[in-house]
C-alpha positions as CSV (number, residue, x, y, z in Angstrom):
1,M,31.0,-76.9,94.2
2,I,27.9,-79.2,94.3
3,K,25.0,-78.0,96.5
4,I,21.8,-79.8,97.2
5,K,18.6,-77.8,97.6
6,S,14.8,-77.9,97.0
7,L,13.3,-77.4,93.6
8,E,10.9,-74.8,94.9
9,N,10.9,-71.8,92.6
10,I,13.1,-73.5,90.0
11,D,11.9,-73.0,86.5
12,F,10.4,-76.1,84.9
13,D,12.6,-75.7,81.8
14,I,15.7,-76.2,84.0
15,I,14.1,-79.4,85.4
16,Y,13.2,-80.6,82.0
17,T,16.7,-80.0,80.7
18,A,18.2,-82.0,83.5
19,F,15.7,-84.8,83.1
20,S,16.4,-85.0,79.3
21,K,20.2,-85.2,79.9
22,A,19.9,-87.8,82.7
23,F,17.7,-90.1,80.6
24,K,19.1,-89.5,77.1
25,D,20.5,-93.0,76.9
26,Y,17.1,-94.6,77.8
27,E,15.0,-96.2,75.1
28,I,11.9,-94.2,75.8
29,Q,12.2,-90.4,75.6
30,I,9.5,-87.9,76.6
31,N,9.1,-84.3,75.5
32,H,8.5,-81.1,77.5
33,S,4.7,-81.4,77.7
34,E,4.8,-85.2,78.4
35,L,7.0,-84.6,81.4
36,K,4.8,-81.8,82.7
37,N,1.7,-84.0,82.3
38,M,3.5,-87.0,83.9
39,L,4.5,-85.0,87.0
40,I,1.0,-83.6,87.4
41,R,-0.5,-87.1,87.3
42,R,2.1,-88.4,89.8
43,G,1.5,-85.5,92.3
44,F,4.8,-83.7,91.9
45,V,5.5,-81.2,94.7
46,A,8.5,-79.0,93.8
47,K,9.0,-77.8,97.4
48,L,9.6,-81.4,98.5
49,S,11.7,-82.4,95.6
50,F,15.4,-82.0,95.6
51,A,18.4,-81.7,93.3
52,A,22.2,-81.4,93.3
53,F,23.3,-78.2,91.6
54,D,26.6,-77.4,89.9
55,G,26.3,-73.6,89.8
56,N,22.9,-73.0,88.2
57,D,22.7,-76.4,86.5
58,I,20.9,-79.5,87.9
59,V,23.2,-82.5,87.7
60,A,21.2,-85.0,89.8
61,F,17.6,-84.9,91.1
62,T,14.7,-86.7,92.7
63,L,11.2,-85.5,91.8
64,N,8.8,-86.4,94.5
65,G,5.0,-86.8,94.4
66,I,3.1,-86.4,97.7
67,D,-0.2,-88.0,98.6
68,T,-1.6,-90.9,100.6
69,F,-1.0,-94.5,99.6
70,N,-3.0,-97.2,101.4
71,G,-4.1,-94.6,103.8
72,I,-0.6,-93.5,104.7
73,K,0.9,-90.1,103.8
74,T,3.6,-91.0,101.3
75,A,6.4,-89.5,99.2
76,Y,6.6,-91.1,95.8
77,D,9.8,-91.1,93.7
78,T,8.4,-90.0,90.3
79,G,11.9,-89.7,88.8
80,T,15.5,-89.9,90.0
81,G,18.3,-89.3,87.6
82,T,22.0,-88.1,87.4
83,I,23.6,-86.6,84.3
84,K,26.2,-89.0,82.9
85,E,29.3,-86.8,83.7
86,F,28.3,-86.8,87.4
87,R,27.5,-90.4,88.0
88,G,29.5,-92.5,90.4
89,Q,29.7,-89.7,93.0
90,G,26.8,-90.9,95.2
91,L,24.6,-87.9,94.4
92,A,21.3,-89.8,94.4
93,F,22.1,-91.2,97.8
94,Q,23.1,-87.7,99.1
95,I,19.9,-86.2,97.7
96,F,17.8,-88.9,99.4
97,E,19.5,-88.5,102.8
98,Y,19.1,-84.7,102.5
99,S,15.4,-85.0,101.7
100,I,14.3,-87.2,104.7
101,P,14.1,-84.5,107.4
102,F,12.0,-82.3,105.1
103,L,9.6,-85.1,104.4
104,K,9.3,-86.0,108.1
105,E,8.6,-82.4,108.9
106,V,5.3,-82.6,106.9
107,N,4.4,-85.9,108.5
108,I,5.3,-88.2,105.6
109,S,6.0,-91.6,107.0
110,Q,6.9,-93.8,104.0
111,Y,8.7,-93.5,100.7
112,L,7.5,-95.4,97.7
113,L,9.2,-96.0,94.3
114,E,9.2,-98.3,91.3
115,V,12.4,-99.5,89.7
116,L,13.1,-101.7,86.7
117,Q,14.2,-105.1,87.8
118,H,17.0,-105.3,85.3
119,N,18.5,-102.1,86.7
120,T,20.4,-104.1,89.3
121,K,22.6,-101.2,90.3
122,A,19.6,-99.1,91.3
123,V,17.9,-102.0,93.0
124,S,21.0,-102.6,95.1
125,I,21.2,-99.0,96.1
126,Y,17.6,-98.8,97.2
127,K,18.0,-102.0,99.2
128,K,21.0,-100.5,101.0
129,L,18.9,-97.5,101.8
130,G,16.4,-99.7,103.5
131,F,13.8,-100.2,100.8
132,K,11.9,-103.5,100.7
133,V,10.1,-105.0,97.7
134,N,6.4,-104.6,98.2
135,R,5.1,-105.9,94.9
136,E,6.3,-107.0,91.5
137,F,4.9,-105.6,88.3
138,N,4.8,-106.5,84.6
139,Y,4.5,-103.9,81.9
140,F,3.4,-104.3,78.3
141,V,4.1,-102.0,75.4
142,R,3.1,-102.4,71.8
143,K,3.6,-100.1,68.8
144,M,0.3,-99.0,67.3
145,D,1.2,-100.3,63.8
146,E,1.9,-103.7,65.3
147,V,-1.4,-104.1,67.2
148,K,-3.7,-106.8,65.8
149,L,-6.6,-107.6,68.1
150,N,-7.8,-111.2,68.2
151,S,-11.4,-110.5,67.2
152,K,-12.9,-113.9,67.7
153,K,-14.7,-112.8,70.8
154,M,-16.0,-109.5,69.5
155,T,-19.7,-109.6,70.4
156,S,-22.7,-107.4,70.0
157,T,-24.1,-108.6,73.3
158,Y,-22.4,-105.7,75.1
159,Q,-22.3,-102.0,74.3
160,I,-19.4,-99.6,74.9
161,A,-20.3,-96.1,76.0
162,P,-18.7,-93.1,77.7
163,I,-18.9,-93.1,81.5
164,N,-17.4,-90.8,84.2
165,L,-14.8,-91.2,86.9
166,K,-17.3,-91.7,89.6
167,Q,-18.7,-94.8,87.8
168,C,-15.2,-96.2,87.5
169,E,-14.7,-95.7,91.2
170,L,-17.9,-97.5,92.0
171,A,-16.7,-100.4,89.8
172,S,-13.2,-100.6,91.3
173,D,-13.9,-104.0,92.8
174,F,-13.9,-105.4,89.3
175,Q,-10.1,-105.3,89.5
176,D,-7.9,-108.1,90.8
177,F,-5.3,-105.9,92.4
178,H,-4.8,-102.4,93.8
179,P,-3.5,-100.0,91.1
180,S,0.0,-98.6,91.4
181,W,0.6,-94.9,92.4
182,Q,0.5,-93.6,88.8
183,N,-2.6,-95.6,87.9
184,S,-4.6,-94.9,91.0
185,L,-7.9,-92.9,91.0
186,D,-6.0,-90.3,93.0
187,A,-3.5,-89.9,90.1
188,I,-6.3,-89.7,87.5
189,S,-8.2,-87.2,89.6
190,R,-5.3,-84.7,89.5
191,D,-6.1,-84.0,85.8
192,P,-9.2,-85.9,84.9
193,S,-9.8,-84.1,81.6
194,R,-6.8,-85.9,80.1
195,F,-8.5,-89.3,80.3
196,V,-11.1,-91.2,78.4
197,Y,-13.6,-93.2,80.5
198,L,-15.3,-96.2,78.8
199,G,-17.9,-98.6,80.1
200,A,-19.1,-101.9,78.9
201,F,-22.8,-102.5,79.4
202,K,-25.2,-105.4,79.3
203,S,-28.5,-103.5,79.0
204,E,-28.2,-101.0,81.9
205,E,-25.7,-102.9,83.9
206,L,-22.0,-101.8,83.9
207,V,-20.0,-105.0,83.5
208,G,-16.5,-103.6,82.6
209,F,-14.6,-100.3,82.3
210,C,-11.4,-98.8,81.1
211,I,-9.6,-95.5,81.9
212,F,-7.2,-94.4,79.2
213,E,-4.9,-91.4,78.5
214,P,-4.8,-90.8,74.8
215,S,-1.8,-88.5,74.8
216,S,0.5,-91.0,76.4
217,G,-1.1,-94.3,75.2
218,D,-1.5,-95.4,78.8
219,I,-4.3,-97.8,79.7
220,T,-4.3,-96.8,83.4
221,Q,-7.1,-99.2,84.4
222,I,-9.1,-101.9,82.6
223,A,-11.3,-104.5,84.4
224,V,-14.3,-106.7,83.8
225,N,-16.7,-108.0,86.5
226,K,-15.7,-111.6,87.2
227,P,-19.1,-113.2,86.2
228,F,-18.8,-111.6,82.8
229,R,-15.2,-112.5,81.9
230,R,-14.1,-114.5,78.8
231,Q,-17.0,-113.1,76.9
232,G,-15.1,-110.6,74.8
233,I,-15.8,-107.5,76.9
234,G,-12.1,-106.6,77.5
235,T,-11.5,-107.0,73.7
236,L,-14.4,-104.6,73.0
237,L,-12.9,-102.0,75.4
238,L,-9.4,-102.4,74.0
239,N,-10.8,-102.0,70.5
240,E,-12.4,-98.7,71.5
241,V,-9.2,-97.5,73.2
242,L,-7.3,-97.9,69.9
243,K,-9.7,-95.5,68.2
244,F,-8.8,-92.8,70.8
245,N,-5.1,-93.3,71.0
246,Q,-2.9,-90.4,69.9
247,H,0.4,-91.9,70.8
248,R,2.7,-94.1,68.7
249,E,2.4,-96.9,71.3
250,I,-0.2,-98.5,73.5
251,K,0.9,-99.4,77.1
252,L,-0.3,-101.2,80.1
253,I,2.1,-100.4,82.9
254,N,2.4,-101.8,86.5
255,T,0.1,-104.9,86.4
256,E,0.8,-107.3,89.3
257,I,3.0,-110.0,88.1
258,N,0.7,-112.8,89.4
259,C,-2.5,-111.4,87.9
260,Q,-3.4,-114.2,85.5
261,S,-6.4,-112.4,84.1
262,V,-4.3,-109.5,82.8
263,N,-1.4,-111.8,81.7
264,E,-3.7,-114.1,79.7
265,F,-5.6,-111.1,78.2
266,M,-2.4,-109.5,76.9
267,K,-1.0,-112.8,75.6
268,Y,-4.3,-113.4,73.8
269,H,-3.8,-110.2,71.9
270,S,-0.1,-110.7,71.3
271,F,1.1,-107.9,73.5
272,P,4.7,-108.8,74.5
273,L,5.9,-108.7,78.1
274,S,8.2,-105.7,77.8
275,G,9.7,-105.8,81.3
276,K,9.2,-106.0,85.0
277,Q,9.4,-103.6,87.9
278,F,9.7,-103.8,91.7
279,E,7.4,-101.6,93.8
280,M,9.6,-100.8,96.9
281,I,8.7,-99.1,100.2
282,K,10.7,-97.6,103.0
283,D,9.4,-96.4,106.4
284,I,10.9,-93.0,107.2
């Protein structure tokens, strides 16, 4: 008999096993430590995450992150999955419905998620649940051995040097859009030692910055102050990022679809558009 309950006090290995089984047919696979790091970054709270159990085994789950988003206390779906043998039974819907009273009890008033646009079945389910599209995102992924930077704009006018998270925060208005949940300063602050912080300077003035997670290959934030764009600063930052990367790929995830500065920058360096996502929100 299937029973839905909280993941509080459930061993992480059991969660990882279910996650691996649910996403084994996905192109991108993550290991035990990568999942743990991802959940920390996304604010995972086991007590407010829920799963369907068949005996002691998880067969479907929703892993929730909890924090504020645009000043509103929010639950964030950091991973929803169902093991293949149990699909088609509406378990994801049942888990979502089960979770709502618990989320409301701790004054959470909205639910946020991202979903691949080509996953039309999931998009349809979320719309039926009352989710509305808030933003559209692009994501870019490139294998490290395929990256070839266009070095025409590499310049010695600017210097790249380590900076700290506070300096990045002060330069946040360099960006053309508000970062997604997983790329926000709140997410980065949950485990700041995992990131590299780079600044581009003209003399003493910070004119660009990049925040990067070497273990995952994620460029979480990269931005150049508008008066200094198209001068090779982004290329200098990206070149430095490649030196730190420990992953087989380099990724820029969840950039707003209409952000021409990012789109043109990635095209300039031959990063393919790998896919698109919807950011969806539901009031609860």
